[in-house]
Structure formats: structure tokens, C-alpha cells
Backbone as ProteinMPNN parsed JSONL, in Angstrom:
{"seq_chain_A": "MGYNMKRTIKISYGWKCENFKKIPEPLAEALEETAMERIKLMMDQGYTSGQLLDTVNIDVPGHRTPEDGWDCQGWFDIEKK", "coords_chain_A": {"N_chain_A": [[-70.61, 56.364, -5.846], [-69.738, 55.421, -2.652], [-70.912, 54.213, 0.554], [-69.855, 55.432, 3.706], [-70.477, 54.621, 6.177], [-72.038, 52.048, 7.939], [-74.582, 50.324, 9.597], [-75.889, 47.627, 11.35], [-78.88, 46.562, 12.732], [-80.248, 44.374, 14.93], [-83.247, 43.087, 15.953], [-84.71, 41.298, 18.458], [-87.418, 39.438, 19.751], [-89.783, 37.936, 21.996], [-92.677, 36.064, 22.97], [-94.934, 34.835, 25.489], [-97.951, 33.232, 26.265], [-100.79, 32.748, 28.346], [-102.049, 29.451, 28.678], [-101.098, 28.434, 26.219], [-98.799, 26.455, 24.471], [-97.745, 26.77, 21.981], [-98.214, 29.705, 20.287], [-101.205, 30.527, 18.694], [-101.816, 31.489, 15.239], [-103.651, 33.81, 14.725], [-103.482, 35.202, 17.166], [-100.725, 35.506, 17.372], [-100.222, 37.299, 15.277], [-101.474, 39.639, 16.196], [-99.91, 40.107, 18.456], [-97.429, 40.569, 17.289], [-97.819, 43.051, 16.081], [-98.257, 44.626, 18.378], [-95.728, 44.3, 19.584], [-93.974, 45.558, 17.726], [-94.886, 48.23, 17.805], [-94.449, 48.889, 20.523], [-91.684, 48.403, 20.808], [-90.598, 50.303, 19.043], [-91.429, 52.676, 20.32], [-90.012, 52.449, 22.746], [-87.388, 52.363, 21.785], [-87.179, 54.96, 20.804], [-87.045, 56.252, 23.202], [-84.593, 55.55, 24.069], [-84.076, 52.983, 25.034], [-82.672, 49.666, 24.902], [-83.512, 47.188, 25.435], [-86.23, 45.369, 26.925], [-89.419, 44.828, 28.582], [-92.381, 43.271, 27.37], [-95.866, 43.589, 27.382], [-99.216, 42.539, 27.044], [-102.749, 42.369, 26.742], [-104.817, 40.549, 24.926], [-107.778, 40.642, 23.27], [-109.061, 38.538, 21.414], [-110.562, 36.226, 19.189], [-109.671, 32.854, 19.184], [-109.611, 30.133, 17.202], [-110.986, 27.079, 18.334], [-110.463, 27.488, 20.99], [-111.574, 28.786, 24.066], [-112.054, 32.107, 24.603], [-110.744, 33.989, 27.256], [-112.632, 36.035, 29.545], [-111.474, 38.592, 29.974], [-109.631, 38.625, 27.944], [-106.58, 37.352, 26.351], [-103.807, 37.003, 28.37], [-100.6, 38.061, 27.867], [-97.046, 38.002, 27.917], [-93.772, 39.274, 27.358], [-90.497, 39.888, 25.925], [-87.931, 42.05, 24.662], [-84.971, 42.696, 22.693], [-82.339, 44.658, 21.492], [-79.762, 44.589, 19.245], [-76.885, 46.12, 18.214], [-74.607, 46.407, 15.548]], "CA_chain_A": [[-70.225, 56.863, -4.531], [-70.028, 54.413, -1.641], [-71.264, 54.659, 1.903], [-68.736, 55.308, 4.636], [-71.006, 54.145, 7.461], [-73.075, 51.021, 7.843], [-74.937, 49.775, 10.9], [-76.908, 46.585, 11.337], [-79.613, 46.49, 13.992], [-80.998, 43.131, 15.051], [-84.258, 43.16, 17.003], [-85.258, 39.995, 18.835], [-88.461, 39.503, 20.773], [-90.505, 36.691, 22.216], [-93.91, 36.153, 23.765], [-95.602, 33.648, 26.016], [-99.331, 33.545, 26.63], [-101.433, 31.731, 29.164], [-102.754, 28.326, 28.044], [-100.579, 28.044, 24.905], [-97.406, 26.079, 24.281], [-97.443, 27.452, 20.73], [-99.212, 30.756, 20.116], [-101.91, 30.409, 17.417], [-101.535, 32.562, 14.278], [-104.356, 35.09, 14.917], [-102.933, 35.85, 18.354], [-99.343, 35.868, 17.043], [-100.255, 38.505, 14.441], [-101.792, 40.775, 17.071], [-98.75, 40.345, 19.322], [-96.362, 41.153, 16.475], [-98.149, 44.468, 15.956], [-97.974, 45.22, 19.688], [-94.278, 44.313, 19.792], [-93.352, 46.576, 16.883], [-95.254, 49.545, 18.335], [-93.793, 49.092, 21.823], [-90.234, 48.464, 20.609], [-90.294, 51.614, 18.463], [-91.592, 53.672, 21.381], [-88.913, 52.331, 23.708], [-86.16, 52.771, 21.095], [-87.201, 56.426, 20.785], [-86.701, 56.692, 24.562], [-83.215, 55.144, 24.329], [-83.954, 51.615, 25.563], [-82.206, 48.621, 23.986], [-84.174, 45.942, 25.825], [-87.329, 45.655, 27.829], [-90.522, 43.897, 28.763], [-93.591, 43.472, 26.575], [-97.08, 43.108, 28.032], [-100.442, 42.829, 26.302], [-103.927, 41.539, 26.93], [-105.408, 40.559, 23.59], [-109.137, 40.105, 23.248], [-109.233, 38.056, 20.052], [-111.016, 34.841, 19.143], [-108.727, 31.858, 18.695], [-110.386, 28.932, 16.895], [-110.743, 25.908, 19.166], [-110.166, 27.891, 22.363], [-112.518, 29.738, 24.638], [-111.35, 33.327, 24.969], [-111.049, 34.468, 28.6], [-113.468, 37.233, 29.577], [-110.638, 39.784, 29.854], [-108.667, 38.436, 26.861], [-105.397, 36.521, 26.592], [-102.696, 37.718, 28.998], [-99.334, 37.662, 27.264], [-95.892, 38.777, 28.338], [-92.619, 38.967, 26.537], [-89.274, 40.64, 26.082], [-87.251, 42.398, 23.418], [-83.566, 43.028, 22.816], [-81.823, 45.266, 20.278], [-78.313, 44.409, 19.131], [-76.305, 46.955, 17.155], [-73.267, 45.986, 15.107]], "C_chain_A": [[-70.643, 55.84, -3.483], [-70.392, 55.038, -0.301], [-70.061, 54.506, 2.806], [-69.192, 54.956, 6.047], [-72.09, 53.122, 7.189], [-73.327, 50.494, 9.238], [-76.031, 48.741, 10.689], [-77.555, 46.551, 12.709], [-80.464, 45.227, 13.96], [-81.959, 43.265, 16.228], [-84.806, 41.759, 17.233], [-86.36, 40.218, 19.86], [-89.154, 38.161, 20.864], [-91.704, 36.932, 23.118], [-94.244, 34.806, 24.368], [-96.979, 34.094, 26.484], [-99.904, 32.391, 27.434], [-102.104, 30.681, 28.272], [-102.217, 27.895, 26.687], [-99.113, 27.648, 24.983], [-96.887, 26.733, 23.011], [-98.574, 28.455, 20.493], [-99.866, 30.627, 18.741], [-101.734, 31.663, 16.545], [-102.326, 33.85, 14.501], [-103.819, 35.888, 16.112], [-101.5, 36.318, 18.085], [-99.294, 37.149, 16.205], [-100.539, 39.748, 15.278], [-100.598, 41.12, 17.96], [-97.577, 40.94, 18.552], [-96.591, 42.661, 16.315], [-97.848, 45.21, 17.265], [-96.474, 45.355, 19.904], [-93.625, 45.432, 18.986], [-93.651, 47.991, 17.398], [-94.491, 49.853, 19.626], [-92.278, 49.234, 21.668], [-89.84, 49.819, 20.024], [-90.379, 52.707, 19.524], [-90.403, 53.64, 22.337], [-87.568, 52.682, 23.077], [-86.055, 54.293, 21.068], [-86.823, 57.01, 22.14], [-85.3, 56.237, 24.978], [-83.015, 53.75, 24.885], [-83.46, 50.655, 24.483], [-82.75, 47.247, 24.364], [-85.312, 46.308, 26.763], [-88.391, 44.576, 27.822], [-91.685, 44.286, 27.855], [-94.765, 42.875, 27.326], [-98.271, 43.451, 27.145], [-101.529, 41.873, 26.759], [-104.716, 41.658, 25.64], [-106.774, 39.899, 23.645], [-109.464, 39.74, 21.806], [-109.688, 36.605, 20.106], [-109.944, 33.957, 18.53], [-109.526, 30.589, 18.449], [-109.983, 27.746, 17.778], [-110.44, 26.22, 20.626], [-111.206, 28.896, 22.827], [-111.749, 30.957, 25.149], [-111.726, 33.744, 26.386], [-111.823, 35.791, 28.532], [-112.661, 38.517, 29.371], [-109.611, 39.694, 28.729], [-107.495, 37.575, 27.298], [-104.289, 37.378, 27.19], [-101.386, 37.173, 28.442], [-98.226, 38.572, 27.776], [-94.694, 38.36, 27.513], [-91.456, 39.89, 26.838], [-88.806, 41.077, 24.702], [-85.817, 42.801, 23.721], [-83.102, 43.568, 21.466], [-80.303, 45.152, 20.304], [-77.832, 45.245, 17.959], [-74.902, 46.457, 16.833], [-72.661, 47.065, 14.247]], "O_chain_A": [[-71.807, 55.44, -3.445], [-70.198, 56.232, -0.073], [-69.317, 53.534, 2.678], [-68.404, 54.986, 6.992], [-72.945, 53.308, 6.324], [-72.382, 50.244, 9.987], [-76.979, 48.965, 9.937], [-76.866, 46.516, 13.729], [-81.294, 45.043, 13.07], [-81.541, 43.523, 17.357], [-85.306, 41.117, 16.309], [-86.247, 41.082, 20.729], [-89.117, 37.357, 19.933], [-91.736, 37.871, 23.914], [-93.881, 33.762, 23.826], [-97.148, 35.187, 27.025], [-99.556, 31.227, 27.233], [-102.662, 31.014, 27.226], [-102.836, 27.047, 26.044], [-98.283, 28.401, 25.492], [-95.747, 27.194, 22.957], [-99.749, 28.088, 20.501], [-99.168, 30.618, 17.727], [-101.53, 32.761, 17.062], [-101.721, 34.921, 14.469], [-103.723, 37.114, 16.053], [-101.107, 37.401, 18.52], [-98.416, 37.988, 16.406], [-99.91, 40.788, 15.084], [-100.312, 42.295, 18.189], [-96.812, 41.731, 19.103], [-95.648, 43.447, 16.407], [-97.257, 46.29, 17.253], [-95.999, 46.398, 20.353], [-92.803, 46.176, 19.521], [-92.766, 48.846, 17.42], [-93.956, 50.949, 19.792], [-91.66, 50.078, 22.316], [-88.857, 50.419, 20.459], [-89.499, 53.563, 19.612], [-89.855, 54.684, 22.692], [-86.698, 53.237, 23.749], [-84.98, 54.851, 21.283], [-86.335, 58.138, 22.218], [-84.867, 56.5, 26.099], [-81.883, 53.368, 25.181], [-83.785, 50.807, 23.306], [-82.475, 46.258, 23.685], [-85.354, 47.405, 27.32], [-88.27, 43.554, 27.147], [-91.937, 45.465, 27.607], [-94.666, 41.766, 27.852], [-98.323, 44.533, 26.561], [-101.265, 40.725, 27.113], [-105.22, 42.729, 25.301], [-106.9, 38.734, 24.023], [-110.063, 40.525, 21.072], [-109.251, 35.843, 20.968], [-109.381, 34.279, 17.484], [-110.069, 30.017, 19.394], [-108.799, 27.452, 17.944], [-110.188, 25.309, 21.414], [-111.653, 29.749, 22.059], [-110.894, 30.838, 26.026], [-112.913, 33.845, 26.695], [-111.68, 36.56, 27.582], [-113.109, 39.426, 28.672], [-108.795, 40.603, 28.574], [-107.417, 37.128, 28.443], [-103.875, 38.368, 26.587], [-101.102, 35.979, 28.538], [-98.443, 39.756, 28.035], [-94.616, 37.23, 27.031], [-91.428, 40.578, 27.858], [-89.242, 40.528, 23.691], [-85.486, 43.194, 24.84], [-83.43, 43.007, 20.421], [-79.65, 45.567, 21.261], [-78.319, 45.093, 16.839], [-74.118, 46.132, 17.724], [-71.536, 46.916, 13.771]]}, "name": "protein", "num_of_chains": 1, "seq": "MGYNMKRTIKISYGWKCENFKKIPEPLAEALEETAMERIKLMMDQGYTSGQLLDTVNIDVPGHRTPEDGWDCQGWFDIEKK"}
């Protein structure tokens, strides 16, 4: 028995953080978790795009962590086909 409906959903997101041209892996992992949680919440509310914000207080080797953590901002977009 075959399916008579198929939908592909593509989720894109990006981040930028103060003081980094390339976000180090420990920080990137924390931001990925934040992005997935926020995107799911916003999808449940009917949004297909939006802003991501997080302040991550995590140690990044070779960098001095700001007192209040790393301020990061981003975006997401959901494309349905």
C-alpha cells in the first residue's frame, strides 16, 4: 500500500555570536539545541520564520568567556514542498 501524501519540510537556521567569525564547536552544539527548541515552539504557534536569540554561558577553549555569557543572534526559515 503506497502513500497518497508526501511533504518535505526544510528547516534552515543560522547564528552569529560576538567575537567569532566561526563559532567554536562547544558553543555551536549549545546553539543547535536552542535553535531546535525555539523552532519547534514557534512552529507549534504557526510561524514559518523568525529570530533566534540566546546568551550562552559556556567555556570556549582559548577564549575568555564574557561575564554574562556569549550573546548570539540568528534566524530560522521553514520551507514546505
